[in-house]
N, C-alpha and C positions, 0 to 999 in steps of 0.2 A: 839317872836311870835311862837306859836306851828307850827311845820312843816305840820301838817294836814290841816292848813288853807292856805298853800302856794301853788302858781301856778308857774310852771317853763316852759320855752320854750327852747328846746334843739335841736340844728342843728346837721347834720351829724349823725342822730339818728338810722339809719337802721341797723348798724352792728358795730362790733369792740367796741372801747371805748365809742362811742356815745350811742350804745345800752346798754352798761354797766352803763352809767350815768343815762339813763332813768330808768333802773331797780333799781338802788340804790335810786334814788329820790322817786320812787313809794313806795319802801320798807320803806323809811323814812316818808311816809305819804303825799307826794306832789301829786298834780294833775299836769299832764304833757302834754304839746303839744310836740309831737315828729315830727320833720321836716326833710325831706330829699328829694332828687331827685329820689332815688331808691324806688318807691312807693310799688312795690311788696314785696321787702324785708322788708320794713317798716311795711307793713300790717302783715307779718308773725311774726316779732319780737315783735309787740305790742298787738297782738290779745288777749293774755292771761290776759291783764290788764283790760279789759272791759272798763267801762265808766270813769276810772281814767286817761286814756290816749286818747288824740285826735291826730290822725295821719294826717299830712298835707304834701302835696307836696310843696317843696320850693326850688327854685333856689336862693341861697343867694346873687347872683350878681344882682338881680332884686329888685329895690325899691318897685315896685308895689306888687310883691309877698310877700315881707316882711310885708308890710302894711296889706295885706289880712290875713297873718298868725297871726299877732298880733290881728287884729279885731276878727278873729275866736276864738282865745284863750279867749279874754275878754267876747265874747258872750257866749261861752260854760261854762267858769269857773268863770266869774265875776270879775276877777282881773288878774294881772301879777306881780309877786314878784321877779322872778329870770329869768335871761337870760344866757344861756350857749352857747357861740359861739364856737362850736366844729368842724364844717365842715371845711375840708381842703383838699388840693391836694398836693401830693408829686411828684414833677417833677424833673428829673435829666437830666442834659446836661452840657457839658463843655461850658465855655464862648465862645470858638471858634465855637461850633456847635449849641449854643442856637439860637432860633428864636425870633423875636419880638412877635409873637403870643403866643409862649410858655411862654415867660417871663411875658407878660401882663396877660395871663390866670391865672398864679399862683397868681399874685398880686390881681386880681379881686376876686378870691375865698378866699384867705388867709387874705387879709387886707380890701379890699373894702366891702366884705360880712359882717364882724363884725361891721364895721362902719355903714353900712345901718341898721343892726340889732339894734344897740344901738339907732340910730336915730328913727327908727320905734317904738321901745319899750319905748321911753323916757317918754311920758306922763303917761301911766299906771304905770311905775316904780316910777315916782314922786308921784303918788297917793297912792302907796303901803307902807305898813309897812315892815321894814327890807329888803328893795330892794337891790339886789346885782346882779352883772354881773361877770361872769368868762369867760375869753378868753383863748382858748387853743393855747399857743405858742409852743415852741420847743427848745430843746437844740441847734438847728441850729441857734437860736437867741442869743446864748451865746458864741459859738465858731464856727469857720468856718469849713465847710466840703467841700472838692473839688467836683466839678460837681453839686453843689447845688446853683448856683447863683440866680436863680429865687425863689426857695423855701426859701433859707436862708434869702435873702434880704426881701422877703415878710413877713417873721416871725419877722425879726428885726423891720420892720415897724409896725407890730401888737404890738410888745413890746412897742414901743414908743406911739402908739395910746392908749394903755391901760393906760399908765402913764398920758397922757393928760386927758383922760376921768376921771380917778380917781381924778385928781386935780380939774377938772371943775365941777364934779357932786356931790362931797362930801356934799356940802351945800344943795343939793337937797335931801339928805338922801339916796343916791345911792352909795354903795361901788362897786369898780371895781378892780378886781384882775386877775392874770393870773397863769396858771399852765404851766410848762415846761416839758412835757414828754420826756424821753429818748426813746430808742428803746422798743417798746411795741409789743406784739404778736397780731397783727391785720392783716386783709386782705390788708392793705396798703403796707405791706412788703412781698415780695415773700419768699418762703421757703429757698432759697439759701442765701438771705440777712439776714433772721432771724437767720440762723445757724452761719453765719459769725459774726453777732453782738453779739449773745449769747456767742460765743467763746471768744470775746474780752471784755465782760462785766466785770465790777469791782466786781460784785457779782455772776458771773457765769451763768446768765440766763437773759432772756428778762423780761420786766415788764408785768404784767397782766392788762387787761382792767379794772378789778375791782379796782386795786390799783390807777389808775387815777381817777376813779369814786369816790373813798373814799376822795381823795384830793379835788375834785370839791365840793362834798357835804359838806365838812368841811368849805370851803371858803364861801359857800352860807348860812351857818348856823349861829345862834346866838352866837355860840362859837367863831366866827370870827368877832364879831360885831364891834371891834375896829381895824380891819385890812382892809386897802384899799391901793391900789398902790403896793401891795405885789406881789412878784414873787416866786412861790413855785415850786422848782425843784424836779421832781420825776423821777430820771434817773438811779438809781442803781449805782451811782458813775461815770457815763460816763464822766462828765465834770471834774473829778479829774484826768483823764488820760492825759498823755503827748504824743503828736504825733498822 
């Protein structure tokens, strides 16, 4: 299916790798609903795309807001072919210092949010040609990082959810895959953390948001038409390191 006929909904789209994903998909000819809680930043980052992008406010932990975002997408563009569950929160705390609210908050955004998104988008995706979902996981769902109990466990759960969705939805014509970014130069990481991770990187630098966007675009495309349940690691060799 030509990408110019495709419609995607991308969460966490206001900045960082989410904004890069929106830009890449628009460049590839998609029409895109860009969703985020940061409405001012979202408006600034999407204004240049004109009527090819619909900016919507979305709290991914709200089933009602998800349903509204999907309805708005179909009303504006007539279809929904692709869903990119990119929104996430990075929350650090030791097990001893973690709180119930902090732990649950990470799970609600990082795992419940993608579940609600897939559920809300299910019917239009079933009707679409070449339907695909990409969930943004993390290398924290491959190897353990201290002080990441909430974040790491929520991404492990998203990894499992992605596999279940791939197994369940394949006969509906919906492919479901995940990307596993390593350290990426985005506002999610402060400057000190970026410097530390770049120093330890297997390739001597952090990833670029555009490099994650390229991976997502590939998994959504017809070039990946026989790929589902896949886990694409884009981490500059982080998972190859010991210790």
